[in-house]
C-alpha positions in Angstrom: 0.0 0.2 -0.2 1.2 3.5 -1.0 1.4 6.1 1.7 -0.4 9.4 1.0 2.7 11.3 0.8 4.4 8.6 -1.7 1.0 8.8 -3.6 1.4 12.6 -4.0 4.9 12.0 -5.4 3.8 9.6 -7.7 0.8 11.7 -8.9 2.3 14.9 -9.3 4.5 14.3 -12.5 1.1 12.7 -14.0 -1.2 15.6 -13.0 1.6 18.2 -14.0 1.8 16.6 -17.6 -1.9 16.5 -17.9 -2.2 20.2 -16.7 0.5 21.4 -19.1 -0.9 19.2 -22.0 -4.2 21.0 -21.3 -2.4 24.5 -21.6 -0.8 23.5 -24.9 -4.2 22.7 -26.2 -5.9 25.9 -25.0 -3.1 28.2 -26.3 -3.5 26.4 -29.9 -7.3 26.9 -29.4 -6.8 30.7 -28.3 -4.3 31.1 -31.2 -6.8 29.7 -33.8 -9.6 31.7 -32.3 -7.4 34.9 -32.6 -6.6 33.9 -36.3 -10.3 33.4 -36.8 -11.4 37.0 -35.4 -8.6 38.4 -37.5 -9.8 36.9 -40.7 -13.4 37.7 -39.9 -12.4 41.5 -39.1 -10.5 41.5 -42.5 -13.7 39.9 -44.2 -15.8 42.8 -42.6 -13.5 45.4 -43.4 -13.4 44.5 -47.4 -17.4 44.0 -47.3 -17.5 47.6 -45.9 -15.1 48.8 -48.4 -16.8 47.1 -51.4 -20.0 48.5 -50.3 -18.7 51.9 -49.7 -17.1 51.7 -53.1 -20.5 50.8 -54.5 -18.7 47.9 -56.2 -19.5 44.1 -56.5 -17.3 41.3 -56.8 -18.7 38.1 -58.2 -17.4 34.6 -59.1 -18.2 33.5 -62.5 -17.1 30.0 -64.1 -13.3 30.5 -64.5 -13.5 34.1 -64.0 -13.9 36.9 -61.4 -16.1 40.0 -62.3 -15.7 43.2 -60.5 -18.4 45.7 -60.9 -18.2 49.3 -60.4 -21.0 51.9 -60.5 -20.0 54.1 -63.5 -21.2 57.2 -61.3 -18.3 56.7 -59.3 -16.0 56.5 -62.4 -17.5 59.0 -64.6 -19.2 62.6 -64.7 -22.6 62.4 -66.1 -22.3 62.5 -69.9 -18.5 62.0 -69.7 -16.2 59.2 -70.5 -13.1 60.7 -69.1 -12.4 58.9 -65.6 -12.9 61.0 -62.5 -10.1 61.3 -59.9 -12.2 58.7 -57.7 -12.5 56.4 -60.7 -8.7 56.7 -61.1 -8.3 55.8 -57.6 -10.5 52.7 -57.6 -8.8 51.5 -60.9 -5.3 52.0 -59.7 -5.9 50.0 -56.5 -7.1 47.1 -58.7 -4.4 47.6 -61.2 -1.5 47.7 -58.7 -2.8 44.1 -57.5 -3.1 42.6 -60.9 -0.1 44.2 -63.0 2.7 42.3 -61.1 1.3 39.0 -61.7 -1.1 39.2 -64.6 -1.6 36.2 -66.5 -5.1 36.3 -67.3 -7.0 38.0 -69.8 -8.9 41.1 -68.7 -12.2 42.2 -70.3 -13.8 45.7 -69.5 -17.3 46.1 -70.2 -19.1 49.4 -70.4 -22.9 49.6 -69.9 -25.2 52.7 -69.7 -29.0 53.3 -69.0 -31.5 53.8 -71.6 -31.6 57.6 -71.1 -31.2 59.4 -74.5 -27.9 60.8 -75.4 -27.8 64.8 -74.9 -26.8 67.5 -77.2 -23.5 68.2 -75.5 -22.2 64.5 -76.4 -23.7 64.6 -79.6 -21.6 67.8 -80.4 -18.6 65.5 -79.1 -19.3 62.9 -81.6 -21.1 60.3 -79.2 -24.5 59.4 -81.1 -25.7 56.5 -79.0 -25.4 54.8 -75.6 -23.3 52.1 -77.3 -21.0 54.9 -78.2 -20.6 56.4 -74.9 -20.3 52.8 -73.1 -17.4 51.8 -75.6 -15.6 55.2 -74.8 -16.1 54.6 -70.9 -14.8 50.9 -71.4 -11.6 52.2 -73.4 -10.9 54.9 -70.8 -10.8 52.4 -68.1 -8.7 50.0 -70.3 -6.2 52.8 -71.1 -5.9 54.0 -67.5 -5.1 50.4 -66.6 -2.4 49.9 -69.1 -0.9 53.2 -67.8 -0.9 51.6 -64.3 1.2 48.5 -65.6 -1.5 46.1 -66.8 -0.4 44.2 -69.7 -1.8 45.8 -72.7 -1.7 42.4 -74.5 -4.1 40.8 -71.9 -6.8 43.5 -71.7 -9.8 44.6 -74.2 -12.6 46.9 -74.1 -16.1 46.6 -75.1 -19.4 48.7 -74.8 -22.8 47.4 -74.5 -24.8 50.4 -74.2 -28.1 50.0 -72.7 -28.0 46.2 -73.2 -28.2 43.7 -70.4 -29.8 45.9 -67.8 -29.2 44.5 -64.1 -32.5 46.8 -63.0 -35.6 48.6 -64.2 -34.9 51.5 -66.4 -38.3 53.0 -65.1 -36.7 54.6 -61.8 -33.5 56.7 -61.1 -32.3 54.0 -58.7 -32.7 51.2 -61.4 -31.1 53.7 -63.9 -28.0 54.0 -61.6 -27.5 50.3 -61.3 -27.3 50.0 -65.0 -24.8 52.7 -65.4 -21.8 50.5 -64.6 -18.3 49.3 -65.7 -17.6 45.5 -65.4 -14.1 44.1 -65.1 -14.0 40.3 -65.7 -10.7 38.6 -65.2 -10.7 35.3 -66.7 -8.5 32.1 -66.1 -5.0 32.2 -67.1 -4.1 33.1 -70.8 -2.7 30.3 -72.6 
């Protein structure tokens, strides 16, 4: 029979091992919990930034599509990019340019409002023309920011393919957009 003091001496190393093992597990758990919280905070920040930019990121089959509200990129009835539009595109270009291997297609869309006299004087006779000029403007700016010109193209779709009804100002605003679609690796 083992006496009380001898039992303590025998059990102490076993209990210490179990307590330390529990601490390691708890520290691993806490590290994972901290990492999870950090990732959730980053996700929230990206969602907030995307929402603030009134942009949408979508995943297509073998592609990623980034949609930006044209009102952020261009003044009404213009195709020259605004300072805010340049900042939005510069962020994307700075991340894409260093490692670009995929084709980038920039597509411009408009609402169904008729072209005004100012645009007509400048040679824009249709929403198709305006959307093409806007897509080309974004393309040229991306190339100026280091995007490979051989892997980027621009096309205008005018008022085709609306994402909302053109019967309300909010719907028309949603239809005025620029989409940047990054396909799988070029090859």
